[in-house]
N, C-alpha and C positions, 0 to 999 in steps of 0.2 A: 650553352651549345645548342644551335638549331636542330630540333629533332627530324626535321626534314631534310637535312643536309643529304646531298647526294642523289636526291630523289627529282627527277624532271616532270614538272607538273606541264601539261597541256594548256597553252593560254586561252584556247576556245573553251576548254571545260571550266575555267576559272571565270570566264566572261559571260556564261550562259545566264540568260534572264530568269532567275529563279529567286525564291525569297529565303535565301540564306546569305548569312554574312561571309565575308571573303575567309576568314579563319576556319568557319565550319566547312566550307567547300574543301579548303586545303586538308581537313582533318579527315574529311570522308574519301577524297580522290586517294590520299596518301594509304589509308587503311585498304581499301579496295586494290589499290596497285601492288601492295605488299603481300596480300594473302597468299599467293603462291609460294612464297619463300618463307612464311611464318609457321612457327608451329603453334600448337594450341596455347603454350605459355606465352607466346609473342602475341597472339591473338588477344588474350586477356590482359597483356601487359604485366605478366608476371614473371619472376625469376625462374629458373628450371627446378622442378620437383616441389614447388610451392605447395602447402597443405590444401585441403579440399574446402576449408572454411575460407581460405583467401581467393579460392577459384570462384566460389559462390558469390563473395562480395564484389569481385570485380566484374563478374558478369552484370550484376545489378547496376553497377556504375557505367559501365559500357552500354547497357540497354538505354540509358538516358540520352545517349548521343545518337546511337545508331538503329532505334527501332523506328520503323517509318511513321509509326502511329504517334510519335513525339511531336509532329510538325502538322496537326490538323488545320485544315483550311490554307495552308501554303502551297504555293507553286514549287513544284519539286523537279519538275522535267527529267532529265536524264538521271537525276540524284535519286529518285526513289528507287530504281532498279540497283543502283550502287548500294544504297542502305539496306536494300532487301539481301543482297549478296553477302554483305558484311554480317548482317544480322544472324543469316542462316549459318554461318561459319562460327559465329561467337556462340550460337546455340550448340552446335556440334562440339566446340572446345568444351563448354560447360558440361554436357552430357557425359564426355570423357573423364574429365577432370574432377568432376564431382561424385564420381563413382569409385570407391576405393580400389577395387580389383582392376578396373580399366585403366586408372590412374597409375597404378604401381606398374602395369605394363608399358604403358605410354612413357612413363618417367624412364624406365629402363632402355627403351627403344630410342628416345632422344636424348640419352645420357651425354654430357661432354666427354671427350675421349679420356681424360685423366679420372673422371669420375667413373667412367665405365669400367676402366682397368681396376679401381678400387672394388667395385661392386663384384667383378669377377673373382678378385682374391677373396673377397668375403664368401661368396658363393662356394668357392673351392674349400675354403676353411671349414664352413658349415657341413658340406658333404663329408669332410675328412671327419670332423666329430661325429657325424651321424653313423659314419662306417664304423668308427671306433666303439660306438654304443651298441650298434647291433652286434659286432663282434664278441663283446662283453657277454651281451645277453645270450648269444648263440652257445657260448661256452659253458653257460649256466643251465641252459634248457634246449633239448633238441626240438622241442616243439615251436620255440622261437626261431631256431635256425631254419626249420622247414618253412616257416612263414615267411621268413625273410627271403628265403631262396625263391619261392612262388612270387613274391613280390617284384624280386629282380627279373625273373623269367617273364612275367606279365609285363613289366615296363619295357624290357627289351624287345619283347614280340610286338608291343604297340607301336614302337619306334620302326621296326622292320616293316609292319603292315603301311604305316604313313610313308615309309621310303620306297614302297613297293617291291620289298624284298619278301615276297610272301612264302617262299619254301622256308626260309630261316624263321619266319614268324610263326609258321605252322610248328616246326620243329620244337620251338620254345614254348608256345602256348599249349601244345599237346602234352610236353613234358610237365608243365605247370598243372594241367587239368589232372594228369595222373597223381601228383602229389597232393593236390586239394579237390578231390572228385565232387564234392558238395558245392563247390563255389559255382554259383549260376552265371556270373559274369565271366569267369574264366572259361567255362563251358561253352558259353555263346561266343566269346572271342576265337576260341579254339576251332569251333565249327566253321566261323567265317573264314578264318586262316586256311583251314583245308580246303574249303570251297574255291578260294581265290588261288590256291596254289594248284588244285585239280584243273581249273580253268586255263590257268597259264601252262600248266604241262600239255594240255590239250591243244592249245593255239601252237605251241611250239612243234608239237609232233605234226599237226595240220600243216604247218608251213613246210616242213620237211617233205611231208607227203606230196604237196604241191610241186616242190622242187625236183623230186624223185619223177613225177609224172612227166614234168616239163622235159626231163633228161631222157624220157623213153625207157624208165626202169619201172616197169608196172609192179614186179614183186616187192621192191623195196617201197613203192608208194603204198601198196596196200598193206605192208606191215606197219609203216607210220601212221595211216589212217585207223587202222584198228588200235594203234597205241593211244591215238587222240580219243577214240570212243570209250578205251578202257577208263581213262581220266574222266572224261566227260561224255555219259551215255547220251546226252541231249544234243551233242554237237552234230546237229543235221547236216551241215556240209562236210564234215568227216566221213560220216556215213555214205553220203553220195559221191564223194571222192572214192571211197573204198570200193563201192559197186562200179565205178568207171575202171579202176585199177584192175578189179577182178575181172571185168568183161576183157579188158586189155591183155590179162593173163590166160584167158580161155576158160575162166571157172564162172559159168553162168549161174551156178546154184549159189555160189557164195555172193555174186553180185546181186542176185534177187534177195537174199537175206539181208544185205546191207541197205540196199534200195528201201526196203520194207522198215527198216529201222529208221532211215531217214524220214520217211512219212510219218512213221508214229511220233518221232521227235518233233517234227514241224509240219503238220497237216496242211497248213496254209501256203507251204513253199513250192512254187512251180518247179524248182530244180529237183527236188525230192520226187515228185511224180514223173519228172522226165527220166531220172535215173530208174525208177521202177519200169517205166514203159520200155525201156531200152534193155532192161535184164529180161523182162517177160517177152520181148521180142526174139531175144538170143534163146531163150528157151522153147520158142515156138508157140508160145500161147498168144498168138496174134490178135484175138478179139480183146483179151485183157490188156494187152499193150496198147491196143487203140484207145481204150477207155483211159488208161492211164496218162497217155500222152495228151487226150483231149482236154484233160483235167489239168495237166501242165500248162498247156496254152491259154487255156481259160484264166489260169492264175497269173500267168506271166507271158503274154503275148509276143515278148521279145525274145524267147527261147528258140533261137534258129534250128538248132538241131532237131528238137521236138517237133517243130513245124514240119521239117522236111521228112522226118520219119513217118509222121502221120500222113502227109500227103501220099508217101509210097504204099503205106499200109491200105489207104482208101482206096487207092487205084487197084490194089491186088485184089480187093474185095469186089470191086466192080468187074475185074476181069474174070 
C-alpha cells in the first residue's frame, strides 16, 4: 500500500531544482504536510504508547533523513526550511516521549477511545482499592485517619484554588491547617487561600459599592466600600470610593478618614489624593485641600474633578 495515499503533492515542489532524488522529496514533503495532524507517536513512526527505548531508537533513525546537516554541500532550496521544520518537531517528540513522566501524561492525553476507557476503569479501580486501604488503616489508627483527612482536605483545597473557588479552598485548607499545624506546606496554602478569598470578597463588595453609588444610594455605597476595606485594607479604590460616598452622605470626617486610608494604601495614586483633597475642602481646610489636589493632578493629569476643584481653590485664594 502506498504510504502517501491520499496526500496531494504540489508538482512545483516535486520539480524544484535541488540535489534530492524524487523519493526523498516526497518523503520530506509528506512529513512536513502531515505535521499538523500527527501526534508525537506518528512523527516518530511509532504505535501509541511505544516505550522510551523505541522512541529513542526511532528518533535516531529519523534524524538520518530529516537533519539538514545530513546533506552537506547539496543544493536544498526550499527543502532546507522543510527539513528544519520536521527536525524541530522530531526533537520535540523525542523530548516528550523519552521522558517517563511526560511520556505517561502524553500517552493518556492521546489514548485511543477504547484504551482511554480501559485506563479510566483501571484508575477508578486503583482509587477504590486505595480508599479501602486507607479506611482499614484509619480504623486501626486515629493518627492515620487524621493524616488521611488532612490529605483529602489539602487535595480538595488545591483543586478549589485551581478552579478559582477560593472561599471553598480557604475553608478546606484552614481546617487542614488546624488538624496539622506543624505542616509548613499546608500553612502556606492556607495563607494563600485566605489572601485570595479576602481579595475576592473585597472585589465583590467594591463592585456593590460602585453599583449603589451609581444608583444614588450613598449610605449603601459607604457600607459596601467599608466591607471591601475590612476584607482588604490595601484596597485603595474602595477607600477612595468610601470617601466619595461619605461626602455624598454629608459626613466629611468619615470622608477624610477614608481618603487618608486610600493615600496610605497607594501613595502614588492620583485618585487617592483627589479624594483627600475633596474631603479636606469639605472640612474647610482649603490650603491642605489645594496641596492634595495639586498632588493628584501631578500624578494623574486626567483627573478632571481634581483639576476643576483646584482651579476654584486657586481663584478663591487670589480673591
